[in-house]
C-alpha positions in Angstrom: 139.7 116.1 85.7 142.9 117.6 87.1 143.1 120.1 84.2 139.7 121.4 85.0 140.5 121.6 88.8 143.4 124.1 87.9 141.6 126.1 85.4 138.5 126.7 88.0 140.8 127.4 90.8 142.5 130.2 88.6 139.5 131.9 87.8 137.7 131.8 90.7 140.3 133.8 92.7 141.0 136.1 89.5 139.0 139.5 90.2 137.5 139.9 86.9 135.4 136.5 87.3 133.5 137.6 90.2 130.7 135.3 90.9 127.0 136.3 91.1 124.5 134.8 93.3 121.9 132.9 91.3 119.2 133.8 94.1 120.1 137.3 93.7 116.7 139.7 93.1 119.2 142.0 91.3 121.1 139.1 89.1 121.1 141.0 85.7 122.6 144.0 87.3 125.1 141.8 88.7 126.1 140.3 85.5 126.4 143.6 83.9 128.8 144.9 86.9 130.6 142.0 87.1 130.9 142.0 83.1 132.2 145.2 82.7 134.9 144.6 85.5 136.0 141.5 83.6 136.1 143.3 80.2 139.3 145.4 80.3 141.5 142.6 81.8 140.0 139.9 79.3 140.5 142.2 76.5 144.1 144.0 77.7 145.8 140.8 78.8 144.0 137.7 77.7 143.1 134.4 79.4 145.6 131.7 78.0 144.1 129.4 80.2 140.9 129.9 78.4 142.4 130.3 74.8 141.2 133.9 75.0 144.1 136.1 73.4 144.9 139.5 74.2 142.3 141.7 71.7 143.4 145.3 72.3 145.6 145.8 70.3 143.7 143.0 68.0 146.2 142.0 65.1 144.2 140.5 62.1 145.9 139.5 58.9 143.4 140.2 56.2 140.1 141.5 55.9 137.7 142.1 52.4 135.8 145.0 51.6 134.2 143.8 48.4 132.3 145.9 45.9 130.8 145.3 42.4 133.2 147.7 41.0 136.3 148.0 43.4 137.3 145.9 46.2 139.5 147.1 49.2 141.7 144.5 50.5 143.3 144.9 54.1 146.2 143.3 55.2 148.4 143.8 58.4 145.3 145.1 60.6 145.6 146.5 64.0 142.3 147.1 65.6 142.0 149.3 68.8 139.3 150.1 71.4 137.5 146.6 72.3 138.8 147.4 76.1 136.1 150.3 76.1 133.5 147.5 75.2 130.4 147.9 78.0 127.5 146.1 78.8 124.4 148.7 79.0 122.0 146.6 79.5 120.6 142.5 79.7 117.7 140.8 79.3 119.1 137.6 81.0 117.2 134.5 83.0 119.1 131.5 84.0 115.5 129.5 83.6 114.9 131.2 80.1 116.6 130.0 77.1 116.9 133.1 75.1 119.4 135.9 76.3 120.1 139.4 75.4 122.7 141.6 75.8 123.1 145.6 74.9 126.5 147.0 74.4 128.5 150.0 73.5 132.0 150.8 72.3 132.8 154.4 72.0 135.3 154.5 69.8 137.0 151.8 67.3 140.6 152.6 65.1 141.7 150.6 62.8 145.2 151.1 60.9 146.0 148.6 58.1 147.7 148.2 54.5 145.3 148.6 52.0 145.3 147.7 48.3 142.5 148.4 45.8 141.4 145.8 43.5 139.1 147.5 40.7 137.1 145.8 38.0 134.7 147.3 35.2 134.8 151.0 34.2 137.6 151.6 37.0 140.0 148.6 36.1 142.7 151.4 34.7 141.5 154.3 36.4 141.8 153.6 40.0 144.9 152.1 41.3 146.3 152.3 45.3 147.7 151.0 48.0 149.1 152.2 51.1 148.1 152.8 54.8 144.3 153.1 55.7 143.4 154.7 58.7 139.7 153.8 59.9 137.7 155.3 63.0 134.3 154.2 64.0 132.7 156.6 66.2 130.0 155.8 68.8 129.2 152.2 68.4 126.4 150.3 69.9 124.9 147.0 69.4 122.7 144.0 70.5 123.8 140.5 71.3 120.8 137.8 70.9 121.8 134.2 72.0 120.4 130.9 73.4 121.6 129.4 76.6 121.7 125.8 76.7 122.7 123.6 79.8 124.6 120.4 80.0 126.6 118.4 82.3 130.3 117.6 82.3 132.2 115.4 84.3 129.7 115.8 87.3 129.5 119.8 86.9 126.6 122.0 85.6 128.2 123.9 82.2 126.6 126.8 80.1 126.8 126.7 76.6 125.6 129.8 74.0 123.9 128.7 70.6 122.2 130.6 67.9 124.3 133.6 67.7 123.0 136.9 66.2 124.7 140.3 66.6 123.1 144.1 65.7 125.2 146.6 65.4 125.3 150.3 64.3 127.9 152.8 64.3 127.2 156.8 64.1 130.3 158.3 62.2 132.8 156.2 60.0 135.9 158.3 59.2 138.6 157.4 57.0 141.9 158.2 55.4 143.5 156.4 52.5 147.2 157.4 51.7 148.9 156.9 48.4 145.8 156.9 46.0 146.7 157.0 42.7 144.2 159.1 40.5 143.7 159.3 36.9 142.8 162.0 34.6 139.5 160.7 34.3 138.7 159.8 38.0 139.5 161.5 41.2 139.2 158.6 43.6 139.3 160.9 46.8 136.3 162.9 45.4 134.8 159.8 44.3 135.0 158.3 47.9 133.5 161.4 49.5 130.5 161.8 46.9 130.0 157.9 47.7 130.6 157.9 51.2 127.5 155.6 52.1 128.2 153.4 49.8 131.7 152.9 51.3 130.3 152.9 54.8 127.9 150.4 54.0 130.8 147.8 52.8 132.8 148.8 55.8 129.7 148.1 58.5 129.3 144.4 57.9 132.9 143.5 57.6 133.5 145.1 61.1 130.3 143.7 62.7 131.6 140.2 61.1 134.8 140.9 63.2 133.3 141.9 66.4 130.8 138.9 66.5 133.8 136.6 65.8 135.7 137.9 68.9 132.6 138.4 71.3 131.7 134.8 70.6 135.4 133.8 71.1 135.6 135.3 74.4 131.7 134.5 75.9 132.1 131.0 74.2 135.4 129.8 76.1 134.6 131.3 79.5 130.8 129.9 79.7 131.9 126.4 78.3 135.2 126.0 79.9 134.4 127.3 83.2 131.5 125.3 85.5 128.6 127.1 86.5 129.6 127.0 89.9 132.7 129.2 88.7 130.3 131.7 87.5 127.6 131.7 89.9 127.0 130.9 93.5 124.3 128.1 93.0 
């Protein structure tokens, strides 16, 4: 009980957790405004008391971009840009189970070490390892989630379940350094010719990362902070 009271008092007084009134006729607009106010602090500083790490820059040990002919293995990944995550629209109602949030991220930048793992006809033709610079421009998405309520230590709490994330990026730019090209295959040219295929691999991998960390932040806030610390009930 003591631990819960310490966490609640710290968060309620923090500027990034401004409360909305449950009776506010513009509750959705309040959620969007206060959410956008909280994001830079949550992302750049983290919240240790809620087990939310610093998310910009975000360091990720490993990520695999699989394929039938070659796989790109990324390690020592540095992701920047999540501090510019913005809620732009919401379909939010505390009396309804299903919730929907629309968001945008102007630019995501990734720098990582990469290794090309080839198979089939490319097994001896393409090799590479070095630095990858990756930029994803004009990102937007929608989060669909169900909101459940429960009692804990005499307080009302919320919980999100059934997470789904739809996400699109308008443009992807990438640069692989130190690629080895044989006499039979020019890999940089191959990448340019098959850019849609490469983009197709990158998008779901980044989408999976986004869902992981969006879920981490929202789950930790909404489950660990009582409803009275988020709303004036």
